[in-house]
N, C-alpha and C positions, 0 to 999 in steps of 0.2 A: 505495499501501498506505499503509494507516495504524498505525506504529507507537505502543504499549503501556509505562510501563514501568510494575512493583510490586515491593515486597519479596518477598513468597512466591502464587506464583501455585496457585492451588486448580484440581483437572482434576475437576469434578463437584459438580454441587449438590444431591447428596443431602443425608441428614441427618450423615453425618459431614463432608463436606466444608462445610456451612453452619455445622457445630459450632467445626468448628479457625477456619473465619474468625470466628467472632464469640467465642472466646477470645483472639483474637489480635489482633484491633480492640480488648478492652477494653483490652489489653496498647501499645496504642498502634502496633503493626504493621501496614502497609499490605499490603490483598491483593486479591486477582482471582481472580472467579470464574469458569472456561468451564465451559458445560452442554452439549452437543450435545441436548438433547430443549426441550420445550416448558416451562415454569414449569406448567403445566397437567397436560404430560404426566407431571412427575416427583408432582405433587399428587394422580395419579390410581393412583399403587401401592399396592398392597394390600400388607401386610404386617404381621407379629406387632408386638407391641405391649406384653411383658413387662417391663418394666424394671427392673434391679440396682437397688440405694439408691445404690451408688457413681455410677450413670449418672444416676437422679435428681439429686443432689448436683453432679455436675458440670454438668447443665442450671440447674440454680441457681446455680452459681455464673459461665454464660454471662448470666444475666440473664434467661432464658425459661423458667422454671419455674412462673410461677403458675397458667398456664393445667393447666397438670399435675397442681397440688394441689386447683385446685378442684375437679376433673372427673376426675382417675384415682382408679382404685380401687383400694388398698390391701387386698392378698392375703396373710394370715398363716400360710398353708398350699396344698395342693391333694390332691386325690384320685388315688390309682393302682384303677383297676377293672380285677379280676384274674379273670375268667370270672365273671361275673353279680356279684360282693364288692368292695365298696369297702373303701377302709384311706386314712383320712388320712394326709398328711405335715404334721407341724404344724414347718411351717420357721420361724415365730415362737420357741415355747419352745425346737427344738435349737439355735441359733444366737445364743439369749442375747437374742432380742430383735431380731432383722431381720426383715427384708418385703419382698416386690415390689410394684410398682405397674404395673396394666393400663391402658396410656393408647398409644392406635396411631401407628405410626410415622408413619401420614399425618397427625397430630397433632402429633406431634412437627418434622415437616418446615414445614406450615405457621407454628407458633411461630417456627423460623427464618427462616424467610423472610420474614417482617412485622420481627420485629426485624432484619434485614438494609436491608428496603428503610427501614424508619423512620431506621435511620441513615445512607443515604443509600450504601450501600455499594456496590460495581458489581461487578454478575451479569450476566455475556453469554447471555442464552437462543438455542439453537442454530445452536450451534459448529458448525460442519460439519466433518470433514475436518481433525481436528485432528491434526496431526507435532509432535512432542516432538525438542528435539537439543538440540547441547551438554551434555547432561547429568554427563559426566564431567569438564567444564571449570567455570570461574569465570562464566562467560556461558550459562547453561541458558536455553533462549527455547522457545517456541511459536507455531507456524501456523497459522491454520484460516482458515476463508471464513465472512463474518458476513452475509447478509443479498445475497449475489454478491459482497461487495467482500472482499483479503486483508486478515488481521490481524496481526500480528505483534506478540508480548508477551513482552519482556525483563527479567529478575527475578534474585534472588540463589537460589529454591529454589522446586520446584517440588512439590506433594504430589498423589499420586497417590491421589484419591479417588473414581473413577469406576467401579467394581464390576469382577466377574470377567472380563465380557467388551469394557473399557474398553481403550483406548490407550496408558494408563500403564506396567502391567505390560508388556505389546507389546513399548515402547519398550526394554525392557531387554534386550541380547543373550542367546543363549542360553546361555552359556558362560558367564554370572554370576549366574545364576539359577537352581536347583535347586527342583521342585515333587513332592507327592506328594499321590496322588488316589485316594480312594476310592468310587466308585460303586455305589448302594444298588439291588438288582433291582425298584424298588418306588416309586410316587409320591405324593404326597398330594393327595386331589383337595377342595378346600377350598369351604366356602358361607358367603358372607355374607347374612345376615337381617336387617331390624328385626322380630326376635322377640325379649323376654326370655332370658336365659342359661337355660340347664338348670339351673343351679346359679349357688350364689354363686363359688363358685372352680373353678379348672379343673380337669376329670374327664380324665384320661391313661390311655386303656383298652386291654387284652390282649385278645382274643377269638381263637377258632380264625378265623374270618373275615378276622379283620385288624386291626390299628388302628385306636383311635378317639383324639379329641385333641376335645371341647367348649369352648370359649374362647370370648373376647367383648371387643367395642370400648367397652361400656358396659351401665349398665342394661337398656336397650332394644335394643343392638346385638348381635346376634350371629355365632359364628364358628365354623364346624364342619368337620373335618376325618375325612378315610375314607383308608386305605390299599388303595392298586389297582392292579393291575398297570402297566408302563407301554406298555405295548400303548394302553388305554384312552384315551379320548376327551371332554372335558369334555361337549360339546355331544349325546354317545351318555347323558348323564345328565339326564332329566326331574327336575325339584326333588319328585315323587312317588315317585321311583328313590330320589334321595338321602335322603329323610326315612325312607324303606322301609327301605333297607340299614342306615341310623345309629339308628333301634330296635331290630333284631336284633343290632346290635353294641354295645347298650348293659344296662347292669343293669336290673333290674325296675322300679327305683325312679325312676331317669331318666329309660326308657321312658316312664314314665304320665305324669311332669312334660313331658318335651317338647313345646316348643309350635312350630308351625311355620308359614311362610310362605314365601310369592315373595322366590327369592331377588335377591340384587342385585348380585351377580359369582358367578361359579365357575369354577375353574379348574385343573389340575395341575399341580403341582409335583416335577419329578424332587428326590432326594435325593441328596448327596454330602460328603462331608469332602475338602478341598481346602487343602492349606498352600502358599504361595511363600516360599522365603527366599533372602537376605537380603532384610531389606523394605526396604533402603535401597541404592543405587547411583549413586557420586556425588551430584548435588545434588537427586535425585530419591529421595524416598520414599511407600512405595506403604500405603496406610492401608486396614480395612476389606476388603469385597469385591474389592477388588482383589489380595488380599495372602492370604486365606483365606476360606473357604465352610466353615460346619457345618451338618449335618443339624440341622432346625429345631424339634426335638426335646429340651427343656428353653428353647427360647428365646435361642440364645447369639450369636445372628449380629450384630444391632445393639447388644449391649450389648459384646461385642469389638471392634466398631469405634469405640464411646467411647473404650474403654479405649487402643486405639492413638491417639487426639485428644489423650488426655489424655497419654500420652506426648511427643506429637508439640508440641504446643504450648509443655508445658514447656522440650523442647529448644530448639525456635526461639526462645519468650521466656530462656532462659540463652545463648543466642548474641548476640541484638541490645541486651540489658540488661545482663547479666552478661560478656559477652565472654568466654564458658568455652563450648566444642564439646562439653563431656563429652557433654551427652546426646545430641549427635547422635552422636556416636558410640556410642555403646550403645543407642540407639533401637529396633535390631532387634534387639537380644536381649534386652531387656529385654519390648518387648512378646510375642517369641516364646514367651518362658519360660511367661506367662500363657494365650495364645492356643493351645498344646499340653494343657494342663492340661484348659483349654474342649474341645477338637476331640476329647480323651480321653473328658470327659462323656457328652457328645452322641453319640459312637459308642457306650459305653457304653450309654446308654438306649436309644437310638435299636437296638440289637443284642434289647434286652431285650424290648420291648414291641410288638415286630411281628412278623409272618411270614414266615418264608425260605422260599418256596417250596421250591426246590433242595437243601434243608439235609436231611436224612434224621429218623430217629425221633429219636435222642439228643440234637440242638438243642433242640427242643420242650421234653424234661424235664428240661434243666440251665437252661434260661428258668425255664422252674416253681419249680425248686428256690431259683435265688437269688434270684425273687421270692417265693417263702417263707419265704426267710433275711431278705431286707431288710425286710417287715413285721413281720418277727417280731421282730426286733432293735435294741435303742438305737443301739447303735453304727453298724449298719449305714445306719439311719433321715438320722442327724445326719453322716455321711459324703454321704448324697446332696442332705439341706439347707442343706450349708455348700456344694456344687459349682451347687446350683439359687439360693442369693440370691446368688451371685457368689462369687470368692474375690478375697483384697485387692490393691488394686493394687500 
């Protein structure tokens, strides 16, 4: 058996784990990352890419923001399309100059991977059968199998950045954690294509046939979504069927401007709201999807993960450099205060824009009244804009 020692062991080499590792490296704190998948698999994940300004600032602080600024698309607003009519939400004006950056999560991950590799920092991929122990002691450790051999890592702290299905949250005793969950009765069918976006900014659409989102990864790569029942399968949707259904749900101007092409990737993602609390158990910290999931409406998932990493990096830097554990003691409470606000916004936006087939007629009428109020009230649009660009840390 091979033994390794590090100060902070990070489980998961997604953007939250890599960003935490980069911030701690800049502070002179040793880290080791264990990832159960290969690096290519991690980079193959298709995820959202709307970054709040605070997330962009944190990437700059980690010295990985150069390509984001060079290639990312700055958006000052977005459109709500309601039954064929578009309404622009000018977030830049409504929030006093704030905006978001469209830059794919895959690209964020790539930038962080390259920075970690350039610094010679250790990441162990294809780590199988990871087991955590000693979490409530001063000797936490992990054991896994790498290339058929057993590896054990001893550390001061463990950061669980390994997602909803990861080992980190599953290692916490059931009596020590509470979970809250809402599962939505539909999913998003997503299509990625090398076609120019139908609009310069995102379009969130409500239609009797279901929700739509017109998004992009760049000026030449588009990402579109359709609300579909959970019984649907991506393989049953040909490209032609997808494009035809999207046109049906778009407003006339967008339908006419839509450029179609072969899909690069097509998949269906279920929607859920989920929170596990507290986010600290002894020497284990949960961060990102390991602790919370939001519906993708409003693109809060990656940004919430960055928020957790911000608080966790501050806490660990305070411990090692300032001999203060205040940040560690308050980590969970600080994260959850922001998480629940983002959960509320994502739930509200999802409830507002989607068709709920099991609801009675009053639900659709209330949705329409809410949308009429939202698009006609400066105060309501300001609240939406403030949440969309991200609440302060």
